C-alpha positions in Angstrom: 103.6 215.1 293.5 100.6 213.7 295.3 100.4 209.9 295.7 96.8 208.8 294.7 95.4 206.6 297.5 94.9 203.0 296.9 91.1 203.1 297.2 91.0 205.8 294.5 93.5 203.9 292.2 91.3 200.6 292.7 88.0 202.6 291.8 89.5 204.1 288.7 90.8 200.7 287.5 87.3 199.4 288.0 85.8 202.4 286.1 88.0 201.8 283.3 87.7 198.1 283.1 91.1 197.5 281.8 92.1 194.2 280.2 95.4 192.6 279.4 96.6 193.9 276.0 94.9 197.2 276.3 96.4 200.6 275.4 95.8 203.2 278.1 96.7 206.8 278.1 97.6 208.7 281.4 98.0 212.3 281.9 99.8 213.3 285.0 102.6 210.9 285.7 103.2 212.4 289.1 105.2 209.7 291.1 104.6 206.9 288.8 102.1 205.2 291.1 99.2 205.0 288.9 101.5 204.1 286.0 102.6 200.9 288.0 98.9 199.8 288.5 98.1 200.6 284.8 101.3 198.5 283.8 100.2 195.5 285.7 96.5 195.7 284.4 97.5 195.9 280.8 100.1 193.1 281.1 103.2 192.5 278.8 101.1 192.8 275.6 99.5 196.1 276.5 100.8 199.5 276.6 100.6 202.6 278.9 101.4 206.1 277.4 102.0 208.6 280.3 102.4 212.3 279.8 103.7 214.8 282.3 104.2 218.4 281.8 106.6 218.9 284.7 110.1 217.7 284.2 110.7 216.9 288.0 107.6 214.7 288.1 108.5 213.1 284.7 112.0 212.1 286.1 110.6 210.9 289.3 108.0 208.6 287.7 110.6 207.1 285.4 112.9 206.6 288.4 110.3 205.0 290.5 109.1 202.7 287.5 112.6 201.6 287.0 113.2 200.8 290.7 110.0 198.9 291.0 111.0 196.8 287.9 114.4 196.0 289.5 112.9 195.3 293.0 110.1 193.0 291.5 112.7 190.9 289.7 114.4 190.1 293.1 111.6 187.9 294.3 109.7 186.9 291.2 110.7 184.5 288.4 109.0 186.6 285.8 110.2 190.1 285.1 107.7 193.1 285.3 106.6 194.2 281.9 108.3 197.0 280.3 105.2 198.5 278.8 105.1 202.2 280.0 106.1 205.1 277.8 106.8 208.1 279.9 106.7 211.2 277.8 107.5 214.9 278.8 105.0 217.0 277.1 101.8 219.0 277.7 99.0 216.7 276.5 97.1 219.8 275.2 99.7 220.2 272.5 100.0 216.4 271.6 97.3 216.4 268.9 99.8 215.0 266.3 100.8 212.3 268.7 97.2 211.0 269.3 96.6 210.5 265.4 98.8 207.4 265.5 97.3 205.6 268.5 94.0 203.8 269.3 93.1 204.0 273.2 91.0 201.5 275.0 90.9 203.9 278.2 92.1 207.2 279.5 92.9 208.5 282.9 93.2 212.3 283.4 95.0 213.5 286.6 95.6 217.0 285.9 94.7 220.6 286.9 92.5 221.3 283.9 91.4 218.1 282.2 89.0 219.9 279.9 92.0 221.0 277.9 93.1 217.6 277.2 89.7 216.2 276.2 89.5 217.8 272.7 92.9 216.2 271.9 92.5 212.9 273.3 88.9 212.0 272.6 89.3 211.1 268.8 91.7 208.3 269.7 89.6 206.8 272.4 87.4 203.8 271.1 83.6 204.2 271.0 82.3 203.1 274.4 85.8 203.6 275.9 86.0 205.2 279.4 87.9 208.3 280.5 88.3 208.3 284.2 89.1 211.8 285.8 90.8 212.5 289.2 90.0 216.0 290.6 90.4 217.2 294.1 87.6 219.9 294.1 83.9 219.5 293.1 84.1 222.9 291.3 86.6 221.4 288.9 84.2 218.7 288.2 81.6 221.3 287.3 84.0 223.1 285.0 84.9 219.8 283.3 81.1 219.0 282.7 80.4 222.4 281.4 83.3 222.3 278.9 82.0 219.0 277.7 78.5 220.5 277.2 79.6 223.8 275.5 82.1 222.2 273.2 79.7 219.3 272.5 82.3 216.7 273.2 81.1 213.1 272.8 81.0 212.1 276.4 78.4 211.0 278.9 79.1 211.3 282.6 78.0 208.1 284.1 79.0 208.6 287.6 80.9 211.0 290.0 82.1 209.2 293.3 84.0 210.0 296.3 85.6 207.0 298.0 85.7 207.0 301.7 86.9 204.4 304.2 86.2 204.5 308.0 89.1 203.4 310.1 88.2 201.2 313.3 89.8 200.4 316.6 89.6 197.2 318.6 90.5 196.6 322.0 91.3 193.0 322.8 89.7 192.8 326.2 86.8 190.9 327.5 84.3 191.7 326.3 85.8 193.0 323.2 85.5 196.8 322.4 85.3 198.1 318.8 84.6 201.7 317.6 85.6 204.0 314.9 88.9 205.5 315.2 89.6 209.0 316.1 91.8 209.3 313.2 90.0 209.2 310.0 91.3 209.6 306.4 90.5 213.1 304.9 88.9 213.6 301.4 91.1 212.8 298.6 89.3 213.3 295.2 86.3 213.2 293.1 86.4 210.5 290.7 84.3 211.1 287.4 83.5 208.4 284.9 83.1 209.6 281.3 82.1 207.3 278.5 82.6 208.1 274.8 79.5 207.7 272.8 78.8 208.1 269.1 77.0 211.3 268.4 73.6 211.0 266.6 73.6 211.9 262.9 72.2 215.1 262.0 
């Protein structure tokens, strides 16, 4: 699985405005990297529910999470919270699962997030944020078109691409500093959707 870059993870965490004690849904466990950051954000009283459709990714995410918790305890007095539920299942078939949970935020990192939205949106609190990670802008267009045609209760607040510029510095006199010849490539488009209450008709 691909590893989400730290600048994208940070931006998505800010988009969702997660607090200790929140319940967050993640689709696409991947390597478990995002799961770790979500786990830390919601804290010991919070909960992360992470769905993955591929068994190899599911097993890797669980293994990495377990190893991180064990390594954390070597150098820290307090243990890392055991607050992530890894579920091997296609989220688009998890309608029954969603009826028993109330979500403060959602993060979708999957090929076709529009397939998940009809299933997960009833469980998301009014005003809650769904952050979507997509590699291609055409996927973002497909997502927004599905929201429009299905009349799903989401507003697109923003679409961003996080870029960093790497610099080189030479400690000569005078100092020389310039952009590096090696720059980070595009990673993803991050889409912030907010659930709203549809007007009464």
